[in-house]
C-alpha positions as CSV (number, residue, x, y, z in Angstrom):
1,M,0.0,0.0,0.0
2,G,1.5,3.3,-1.0
3,A,0.7,6.3,1.2
4,A,-0.2,9.6,-0.3
5,Y,1.7,12.8,0.5
6,S,0.2,15.5,2.5
7,S,2.5,18.2,1.2
8,C,2.9,21.4,-0.7
9,S,6.3,22.0,-2.2
10,S,7.0,25.7,-2.6
11,L,10.3,25.9,-0.7
12,F,13.8,25.0,-1.9
13,L,16.9,24.4,0.3
14,A,20.6,24.2,-0.4
15,F,22.2,22.7,2.6
16,P,24.9,24.8,4.2
17,T,28.3,23.2,4.3
18,V,28.8,21.1,7.4
19,T,31.4,18.5,8.4
20,L,30.1,15.0,9.1
21,Y,31.8,12.8,11.6
22,S,31.5,9.1,11.0
23,S,30.4,7.9,14.4
24,P,28.4,4.7,14.3
25,I,24.6,5.1,14.1
26,T,23.0,2.4,16.2
27,T,19.4,1.4,16.7
28,S,17.9,-1.5,18.5
29,S,17.9,-3.5,15.3
30,Q,20.9,-2.4,13.3
31,S,24.1,-0.5,13.4
32,Y,26.1,1.3,10.7
33,P,29.8,0.9,10.1
34,R,32.4,3.5,11.2
35,S,34.2,5.2,8.4
36,K,37.9,4.4,8.2
37,S,38.8,7.9,7.1
38,K,37.8,11.4,8.0
39,P,34.9,12.4,5.7
40,K,35.1,15.4,3.4
41,P,33.0,18.4,4.2
42,F,29.6,18.0,2.6
43,S,27.1,20.6,1.5
44,S,24.4,18.4,0.0
45,T,24.2,15.6,-2.5
46,I,23.1,18.0,-5.2
47,D,25.6,20.7,-4.3
48,K,28.4,18.2,-4.7
49,I,27.0,17.0,-8.0
50,R,26.6,20.6,-9.2
51,N,30.4,21.1,-8.5
52,T,31.3,18.2,-10.8
53,R,32.2,18.7,-14.5
54,F,29.6,21.0,-15.9
55,L,28.3,21.5,-19.4
56,E,26.0,24.2,-20.7
57,P,22.4,22.8,-21.0
58,V,21.1,22.1,-24.5
59,K,17.4,23.0,-24.9
60,I,15.4,19.9,-25.8
61,M,11.8,18.7,-25.7
62,A,11.1,16.2,-23.0
63,Q,9.9,13.0,-24.7
64,T,8.1,11.3,-21.8
65,S,4.7,11.3,-20.2
66,F,6.3,11.4,-16.7
67,P,5.5,14.8,-15.1
68,C,8.7,16.7,-14.9
69,S,9.0,20.4,-14.1
70,G,12.7,21.1,-14.0
71,L,15.2,19.5,-16.4
72,A,15.1,16.3,-18.4
73,V,17.8,13.8,-19.4
74,K,17.3,11.5,-22.3
75,C,19.7,9.8,-24.7
76,G,22.7,11.5,-23.1
77,K,21.3,15.0,-23.3
78,V,20.6,17.4,-20.5
79,G,18.5,20.4,-20.9
80,E,15.6,22.7,-19.9
81,V,12.1,21.3,-20.5
82,E,9.9,23.3,-22.8
83,N,6.4,23.5,-21.5
84,Q,4.4,21.9,-24.3
85,E,1.1,23.4,-23.2
86,E,2.3,27.0,-22.8
87,G,5.2,26.9,-25.3
88,T,7.5,28.5,-22.8
89,T,10.7,27.4,-21.1
90,R,10.4,27.0,-17.3
91,K,13.5,27.6,-15.3
92,P,14.5,25.4,-12.4
93,M,14.1,26.9,-9.0
94,V,17.9,27.6,-8.8
95,D,20.5,28.2,-11.5
96,Y,21.2,24.6,-12.3
97,H,23.5,23.4,-15.0
98,G,23.8,19.9,-16.4
99,I,26.1,17.2,-15.2
100,D,28.8,16.1,-17.5
101,Q,27.0,13.9,-20.0
102,V,29.6,11.2,-19.9
103,L,29.4,10.9,-16.1
104,L,25.7,11.0,-16.1
105,D,25.4,8.4,-18.8
106,E,27.7,6.1,-17.0
107,M,25.8,6.4,-13.7
108,V,22.4,5.9,-15.4
109,Y,23.6,2.9,-17.5
110,D,25.2,1.3,-14.5
111,A,22.1,1.9,-12.3
112,L,19.8,0.3,-14.9
113,V,22.1,-2.7,-15.3
114,W,22.4,-3.2,-11.5
115,S,18.6,-3.0,-11.2
116,S,18.1,-5.6,-13.9
117,L,20.7,-8.0,-12.5
118,H,19.5,-7.7,-8.9
119,G,15.8,-7.9,-9.2
120,L,14.9,-4.3,-8.7
121,L,11.9,-4.8,-11.0
122,V,8.2,-4.3,-11.6
123,G,5.8,-5.3,-14.3
124,D,5.6,-3.0,-17.3
125,K,2.2,-1.5,-17.6
126,S,2.4,-1.5,-21.4
127,V,2.6,-5.3,-21.4
128,E,-0.8,-6.8,-20.8
129,R,0.3,-10.0,-18.9
130,S,3.0,-8.3,-16.8
131,G,0.8,-8.3,-13.7
132,K,-0.2,-11.9,-14.0
133,V,2.7,-14.0,-15.4
134,P,6.1,-13.8,-13.7
135,G,8.9,-12.9,-16.0
136,V,6.8,-11.2,-18.6
137,G,7.2,-7.5,-19.3
138,L,9.8,-6.6,-16.8
139,V,11.0,-3.1,-16.3
140,H,13.2,-1.6,-13.6
141,A,11.4,-0.1,-10.6
142,P,11.0,3.7,-10.6
143,S,13.9,4.9,-8.5
144,A,16.1,7.9,-7.8
145,L,19.6,7.8,-9.3
146,L,21.2,9.1,-6.1
147,P,20.1,9.1,-2.4
148,M,18.3,12.1,-0.9
149,P,20.0,14.1,1.9
150,F,18.2,13.6,5.2
151,P,19.2,15.0,8.7
152,E,20.6,12.4,11.0
153,N,18.8,13.7,14.1
154,Q,15.4,13.4,12.4
155,W,16.3,9.9,11.2
156,R,17.1,8.9,14.7
157,Q,13.9,10.4,15.9
158,A,11.8,8.4,13.3
159,V,13.6,5.2,14.3
160,E,13.0,5.8,18.0
161,L,9.3,6.3,17.4
162,T,8.7,3.0,15.7
163,P,8.4,0.6,18.6
164,I,6.2,3.1,20.5
165,F,3.8,3.3,17.5
166,S,3.7,-0.5,17.2
167,E,2.8,-0.9,20.9
168,L,0.1,1.8,20.5
169,V,-1.4,-0.1,17.6
170,D,-1.5,-3.3,19.6
171,R,-3.2,-1.6,22.5
172,V,-5.7,0.3,20.4
173,S,-6.6,-3.0,18.6
174,L,-7.7,-4.6,21.9
175,D,-10.2,-1.8,22.6
176,G,-13.1,-2.8,20.5
177,K,-15.4,-0.2,22.0
178,F,-13.0,2.6,21.1
179,L,-12.7,1.4,17.5
180,Q,-16.4,1.0,17.1
181,E,-17.4,4.3,18.7
182,S,-14.6,6.3,17.0
183,L,-15.7,5.1,13.6
184,S,-19.5,5.1,14.2
185,R,-20.2,8.2,12.2
186,T,-17.7,7.2,9.5
187,K,-19.6,4.0,9.2
188,K,-22.8,5.9,8.2
189,A,-20.9,7.9,5.5
190,D,-18.5,5.3,4.1
191,A,-19.7,1.9,2.8
192,F,-16.3,0.3,2.8
193,T,-15.5,1.3,6.4
194,S,-19.0,0.0,7.3
195,R,-18.3,-3.4,6.0
196,L,-14.9,-3.6,7.8
197,L,-16.7,-2.5,11.1
198,D,-19.3,-5.2,10.5
199,L,-16.5,-7.8,10.3
200,H,-15.0,-6.4,13.5
201,S,-18.4,-6.5,15.2
202,K,-18.8,-10.2,14.3
203,M,-15.5,-11.0,15.9
204,L,-16.5,-9.1,19.1
205,E,-19.8,-11.1,19.2
206,I,-18.1,-14.5,19.1
207,N,-15.4,-13.2,21.5
208,K,-12.7,-14.0,19.0
209,K,-9.3,-13.7,20.6
210,E,-6.1,-13.1,18.7
211,D,-3.5,-14.5,21.2
212,I,-0.7,-14.3,18.7
213,R,-0.7,-10.9,17.0
214,L,1.6,-9.9,14.1
215,G,1.9,-6.4,12.8
216,L,4.1,-5.1,10.0
217,H,3.5,-1.4,10.1
218,R,5.0,1.7,8.4
219,S,4.8,5.2,9.8
220,D,5.3,7.8,7.2
221,Y,6.8,11.3,7.9
222,M,7.8,14.5,6.2
223,L,10.2,17.2,7.4
224,D,8.3,20.5,7.6
225,E,10.5,23.3,6.3
226,Q,9.0,26.1,8.4
227,T,9.1,24.4,11.8
228,K,12.0,21.9,11.1
229,L,9.8,19.3,12.7
230,L,9.4,15.7,11.6
231,L,5.7,15.3,11.2
232,Q,3.7,12.1,10.7
233,I,1.7,11.7,7.5
234,E,0.0,8.5,8.5
235,L,0.5,5.1,10.1
236,N,-0.1,2.1,7.8
237,T,-1.1,-1.2,9.3
238,I,-2.1,-3.2,6.2
239,S,-0.2,-4.1,3.1
240,C,2.9,-2.0,3.7
241,S,4.5,-2.3,0.4
242,F,8.1,-2.3,-0.9
243,P,10.1,-4.0,1.9
244,G,11.7,-6.1,-0.8
245,L,12.5,-3.4,-3.3
246,S,13.4,-0.7,-0.8
247,S,16.2,-2.9,0.5
248,L,17.5,-3.2,-3.1
249,V,17.3,0.6,-3.7
250,T,19.6,1.1,-0.8
251,E,22.1,-1.4,-2.2
252,L,21.8,0.3,-5.6
253,H,22.7,3.7,-4.2
254,R,25.6,2.2,-2.3
255,S,26.8,0.6,-5.5
256,V,26.6,3.9,-7.4
257,L,28.5,5.7,-4.6
258,N,31.1,2.9,-4.4
259,H,31.8,3.6,-8.0
260,Y,31.3,7.3,-8.3
261,G,31.4,8.5,-4.7
262,E,34.9,9.8,-4.9
263,V,34.3,12.1,-7.9
264,L,31.0,13.2,-6.3
265,G,32.5,13.7,-2.9
266,L,29.9,11.3,-1.3
267,D,30.5,8.5,1.2
268,P,28.4,5.3,0.7
269,K,28.7,4.6,4.4
270,R,26.4,7.6,5.0
271,I,23.5,5.6,3.5
272,P,22.0,3.7,6.5
273,G,21.5,0.0,6.2
274,N,18.1,-1.2,5.1
275,N,17.3,-4.8,5.6
276,A,13.5,-4.5,5.5
277,N,13.2,-7.6,3.5
278,G,15.1,-9.7,6.0
279,Y,13.2,-8.3,9.0
280,F,9.8,-8.9,7.4
281,V,10.9,-12.5,6.7
282,E,12.2,-12.9,10.3
283,A,8.8,-11.7,11.6
284,F,7.0,-14.3,9.4
285,A,9.3,-17.1,10.6
286,K,8.9,-16.2,14.3
287,A,5.1,-16.0,13.9
288,W,5.1,-19.4,12.1
289,T,7.1,-20.8,14.9
290,E,4.6,-19.5,17.5
291,Y,1.8,-21.1,15.6
292,N,3.5,-24.4,16.2
293,N,2.5,-26.5,13.2
294,P,5.6,-27.5,11.2
295,R,3.4,-28.5,8.2
296,A,1.6,-25.2,8.0
297,L,2.2,-22.6,5.3
298,V,2.4,-18.8,5.1
299,M,-0.2,-17.4,2.7
300,F,0.1,-14.1,0.9
301,V,-3.3,-12.6,0.0
302,V,-2.7,-10.8,-3.3
303,Q,-4.6,-8.9,-6.0
304,A,-5.5,-10.7,-9.2
305,E,-3.3,-8.5,-11.2
306,E,-0.1,-7.2,-9.4
307,R,2.7,-5.5,-11.2
308,N,4.5,-5.1,-8.0
309,M,4.6,-8.9,-7.5
310,Y,8.5,-9.1,-7.3
311,D,8.5,-7.0,-4.1
312,Q,6.3,-9.8,-2.7
313,H,8.3,-12.6,-4.3
314,W,11.5,-11.4,-2.7
315,L,9.8,-12.0,0.7
316,S,8.6,-15.5,-0.1
317,A,11.9,-16.5,-1.7
318,V,14.0,-15.4,1.2
319,L,11.5,-17.1,3.6
320,K,12.0,-20.4,1.9
321,E,15.8,-20.0,1.5
322,R,16.5,-18.9,5.1
323,Y,13.9,-20.8,7.1
324,N,12.6,-23.5,4.7
325,I,9.0,-22.1,5.2
326,T,6.8,-22.3,2.1
327,A,4.6,-19.3,1.1
328,I,1.7,-19.6,-1.3
329,R,-0.1,-16.7,-3.1
330,K,-3.9,-16.6,-3.3
331,T,-6.5,-14.0,-4.3
332,M,-9.5,-13.6,-2.0
333,A,-11.7,-15.1,-4.6
334,E,-9.4,-18.2,-4.7
335,I,-9.5,-18.4,-0.9
336,D,-13.3,-18.3,-1.0
337,A,-13.3,-21.2,-3.5
338,E,-10.6,-23.3,-1.9
339,A,-10.6,-22.6,1.9
340,E,-12.1,-24.7,4.7
341,L,-12.4,-23.8,8.4
342,L,-12.0,-26.8,10.7
343,S,-13.8,-27.0,14.0
344,D,-10.6,-26.2,15.9
345,G,-10.2,-23.0,14.0
346,T,-7.5,-24.3,11.6
347,L,-7.7,-22.7,8.1
348,L,-7.1,-25.0,5.2
349,V,-6.5,-23.7,1.7
350,G,-6.1,-26.3,-0.9
351,G,-6.0,-28.9,1.8
352,K,-2.9,-27.2,3.5
353,A,-3.0,-25.6,6.9
354,I,-2.2,-21.9,7.1
355,A,-0.1,-20.5,9.9
356,V,0.3,-16.9,8.9
357,I,-1.9,-14.7,6.6
358,Y,-0.1,-11.7,5.1
359,F,-2.4,-9.2,3.4
360,R,-1.1,-7.5,0.3
361,A,-4.7,-6.9,-0.8
362,G,-7.9,-6.2,1.0
363,Y,-7.2,-2.5,1.9
364,K,-9.4,-0.8,-0.7
365,P,-13.0,-1.3,-2.1
366,D,-11.7,-2.5,-5.5
367,D,-10.3,-5.6,-3.7
368,Y,-13.9,-6.7,-2.9
369,P,-15.7,-6.7,-6.3
370,S,-18.2,-9.3,-5.0
371,E,-19.4,-11.0,-1.9
372,S,-16.9,-13.8,-2.6
373,E,-14.1,-11.6,-1.3
374,W,-16.0,-10.6,1.8
375,R,-16.7,-14.3,2.6
376,A,-13.0,-15.0,2.3
377,R,-12.1,-12.2,4.6
378,L,-14.7,-13.3,7.2
379,L,-13.4,-16.9,7.0
380,M,-9.8,-15.8,7.6
381,E,-10.8,-13.6,10.5
382,Q,-12.7,-16.5,12.1
383,S,-9.7,-18.8,11.8
384,S,-6.8,-19.4,14.2
385,A,-4.3,-18.4,11.6
386,I,-2.1,-15.4,12.5
387,K,-3.4,-12.4,10.6
388,C,-1.1,-9.7,9.4
389,P,-3.1,-7.6,10.0
390,S,-6.2,-8.8,11.9
391,I,-9.3,-6.7,11.4
392,S,-8.6,-4.9,14.6
393,Y,-5.1,-3.9,13.5
394,H,-6.6,-2.9,10.1
395,L,-9.1,-0.5,11.7
396,A,-6.4,0.9,14.1
397,G,-4.6,2.2,11.1
398,T,-7.5,4.2,9.6
399,K,-7.3,7.9,9.1
400,K,-10.2,8.6,11.6
401,I,-8.4,6.6,14.3
402,Q,-5.2,8.6,13.6
403,Q,-7.2,11.8,14.1
404,E,-8.9,10.5,17.3
405,L,-5.5,9.6,18.8
406,A,-4.3,13.1,18.2
407,K,-7.0,14.5,20.5
408,P,-6.0,15.6,24.0
409,D,-5.8,12.9,26.6
410,V,-6.5,10.0,24.2
411,L,-3.0,8.6,24.1
412,E,-3.1,8.4,27.8
413,R,-5.9,5.9,27.4
414,F,-3.5,3.4,25.8
415,L,0.1,4.3,27.0
416,D,1.5,4.8,30.4
417,N,4.9,6.2,29.7
418,K,4.7,10.0,29.7
419,E,8.0,10.4,27.8
420,D,6.7,8.1,25.0
421,I,3.5,10.0,24.8
422,A,5.4,13.3,24.5
423,K,7.5,11.8,21.7
424,L,4.4,10.8,19.7
425,R,2.7,14.1,20.2
426,K,5.7,16.0,19.0
427,C,5.4,14.3,15.6
428,F,1.6,14.8,15.2
429,A,0.6,17.2,12.5
430,G,-2.7,19.1,12.9
431,L,-5.6,16.7,12.6
432,W,-9.3,17.6,12.8
433,S,-12.7,16.1,12.4
434,L,-15.1,17.9,10.1
435,D,-17.4,18.2,13.1
436,D,-15.4,21.3,14.1
437,P,-17.1,24.3,12.5
438,N,-14.2,26.7,13.2
439,I,-11.6,24.5,11.4
440,V,-14.0,23.9,8.5
441,K,-14.5,27.6,8.1
442,E,-10.7,28.2,8.1
443,A,-10.2,25.4,5.6
444,I,-12.8,27.0,3.3
445,E,-11.1,30.3,3.6
446,R,-7.5,29.0,3.2
447,P,-7.8,25.6,1.6
448,E,-4.1,25.6,0.6
449,L,-3.2,25.0,4.2
450,F,-5.2,21.7,4.5
451,V,-5.5,18.3,3.0
452,M,-8.8,16.4,3.1
453,K,-8.4,12.6,3.6
454,P,-11.0,9.9,3.1
455,Q,-10.7,6.5,4.7
456,R,-8.7,5.1,1.8
457,E,-5.3,3.7,1.2
458,G,-3.1,3.3,-1.8
459,G,-2.5,6.8,-3.1
460,G,-4.5,9.1,-5.3
461,N,-7.4,9.6,-2.9
462,N,-6.6,12.9,-1.0
463,I,-8.1,16.3,-1.8
464,Y,-6.0,19.4,-2.2
465,G,-6.1,23.1,-2.9
466,A,-9.3,24.6,-4.3
467,D,-10.9,21.2,-4.3
468,V,-10.8,21.3,-0.5
469,R,-13.0,24.4,-0.5
470,E,-15.4,23.0,-3.2
471,T,-15.8,19.6,-1.4
472,L,-16.4,21.3,2.0
473,L,-19.0,23.6,0.5
474,R,-20.7,20.7,-1.2
475,L,-20.9,18.7,2.0
476,Q,-22.3,21.7,3.9
477,K,-25.0,22.1,1.2
478,E,-25.9,18.5,1.2
479,G,-26.2,18.5,5.0
480,T,-25.8,14.8,5.3
481,D,-23.3,12.5,7.2
482,G,-21.0,12.6,4.2
483,S,-18.5,14.8,6.1
484,A,-17.8,11.9,8.5
485,A,-16.1,10.1,5.7
486,Y,-13.2,12.6,5.8
487,I,-10.7,14.2,8.2
488,L,-8.8,17.4,7.7
489,M,-5.0,17.4,8.1
490,Q,-2.5,20.2,8.2
491,R,-0.7,20.5,4.9
492,I,3.0,20.0,5.3
493,F,5.4,22.2,3.4
494,P,8.6,20.1,3.0
495,T,12.0,21.1,1.7
496,V,12.5,20.9,-2.1
497,F,15.7,19.4,-3.6
498,Q,16.9,18.8,-7.1
499,T,17.4,15.1,-7.9
500,F,17.4,12.6,-10.7
501,L,14.4,10.3,-11.3
502,L,14.7,7.0,-13.3
503,R,11.5,5.7,-14.9
504,N,11.2,3.4,-17.9
505,G,14.9,3.7,-18.7
506,I,14.8,7.5,-18.9
507,C,16.5,9.8,-16.4
508,H,14.7,13.1,-15.5
509,Q,16.2,15.9,-13.4
510,D,13.6,17.7,-11.4
511,N,12.7,19.5,-8.2
512,A,11.4,16.9,-5.7
513,V,10.3,16.3,-2.2
514,S,10.5,13.0,-0.2
515,E,8.5,11.1,2.4
516,L,10.2,8.8,4.8
517,G,8.5,5.6,6.0
518,I,9.9,3.5,8.8
519,Y,8.9,-0.1,9.0
520,G,8.1,-1.7,12.3
521,A,7.6,-5.4,13.2
522,Y,5.6,-6.3,16.2
523,L,4.9,-9.9,17.3
524,R,3.2,-10.8,20.6
525,N,2.0,-14.1,22.0
526,K,-0.4,-13.3,24.9
527,D,1.7,-11.3,27.4
528,K,5.0,-12.0,25.7
529,V,6.4,-9.5,23.3
530,I,8.6,-11.5,20.9
531,M,9.5,-8.8,18.5
532,N,9.1,-5.0,18.5
533,D,11.8,-3.5,16.3
534,Q,12.4,-0.9,13.6
535,C,12.9,-3.0,10.5
536,G,14.1,-0.9,7.6
537,Y,12.7,2.1,5.8
538,L,11.1,3.3,2.6
539,L,11.9,6.6,1.1
540,R,9.6,7.8,-1.7
541,T,10.5,10.9,-3.8
542,K,8.2,12.7,-6.1
543,T,8.3,15.8,-8.3
544,S,7.4,18.8,-6.2
545,S,4.6,19.7,-8.6
546,S,2.7,16.5,-7.7
547,D,0.4,16.4,-4.7
548,E,0.1,12.6,-4.4
549,G,3.1,10.3,-3.8
550,G,2.4,6.6,-4.2
551,V,5.0,4.6,-6.2
552,A,2.7,1.9,-7.3
553,A,0.1,4.5,-8.2
554,G,2.6,6.1,-10.5
555,F,3.3,9.4,-8.6
556,A,6.7,8.8,-7.1
557,V,10.0,6.8,-7.2
558,L,11.8,4.6,-4.7
559,D,14.8,6.3,-3.0
560,S,17.2,6.0,0.0
561,I,18.6,8.5,2.4
562,Y,22.0,10.1,2.8
563,L,22.5,11.1,6.4
564,T,23.7,14.7,6.9
């Protein structure tokens, strides 16, 4: 599931020159190596690139449908992009000259070869069967050519928050009354949320207990330029995508800097390790062990057509290689047709017992085109299999619950540690219900400062700018419960950088903003917490002219961070 950005990108930053010291960066789950030599002073990734062999730009026409508002690079040429609609040439936000064509061509070529050889791949949308048949219509995953500068202090902060958020999700999931009451008005306005709540109600009615609970979450953040604060965009609890490919992007960037870091003045050791793939697999293996049936399988619940299948296949392949645990892939329609629930709660699919269910589908209405899919979801929830996530974890990650948790005194309902509560509150952006007439009035008057969010995941769903005003006025005129389907969020204004974006074999230079997602793995068996760790990260970078930011939805590219 790709999260959508809650940002506006009207600010540009060139980092001041600072000296970095290569002390180890250690978290509860990983550490980063000490540099053997004193690093060179570093202004920013782009500043260093800008100081490398320049050529005067050649004016060309961008030959791609990918939105690009700065410069474009294609077939070894670098130049300003002519606005095809207006017939004018738009200048980048700073006086930016092209990189030496030879150097750029070498880096792009090597990056594309590396991606192809190491499985940094997705299905090509132009090939009809690429989302159904493995090995057909492969193309490199959209990615940045070089890592994005990111402040080390805010990186540490995001890592430190991860186990606190995971514990919060677990405790919220156990409070069925809170979930039902918080989403009661949303249920009236949103049919999809209503069906999810009905499933949850059925589990409460039969007193269904999830003694073994597995969560693979991702908390997404942006750096607000004005306040310099790390602010949370959202907390994802279902189908957190790209643990497989994000690990590869980190290795891609380390490979590029190993080859070209000296000429660029960049140290590959400043890219933090990212073993999201390994940590996800470890969580599956530990959950499988807790289930205690050596013949049981792990089941990935997938969409019928999935061009991001290789991100998922990386997980199942490593699970088999490291732990000799078999994973199968099934759509919800296939589960409805093949599954059987035994009297002891065991879920059989195709006659095989299922220990762990990993949802990479089921997070949006399109995943339930018929009652078949809803029957399958109900059957899975009723079973003793470990769900990742359970319906309670799923609901705990909704936008409305995020907004409710930001209210005064609500965190204290679930957490005891005052320091942890303060850390969470520090990263909360402004979040409001549309029940507040004052905030609605302000959003109508200044819509550019807000984002309207429905209870949807996957990117492309949020409402920005003048559309915020129009939607609010329409809801007021209708006078129904429709407003309960949305929340309002403070619009974050992040720093803008210039970077290089690779898509479909073409390199574009553009102004861009990034969103950092930190993965967290949480596994609990009754009172015993078996795993609660930060487990890698996902950085998504998009052109600053785009509001939305999902990679799978086509708005952004995969990236990694360079600690500054």
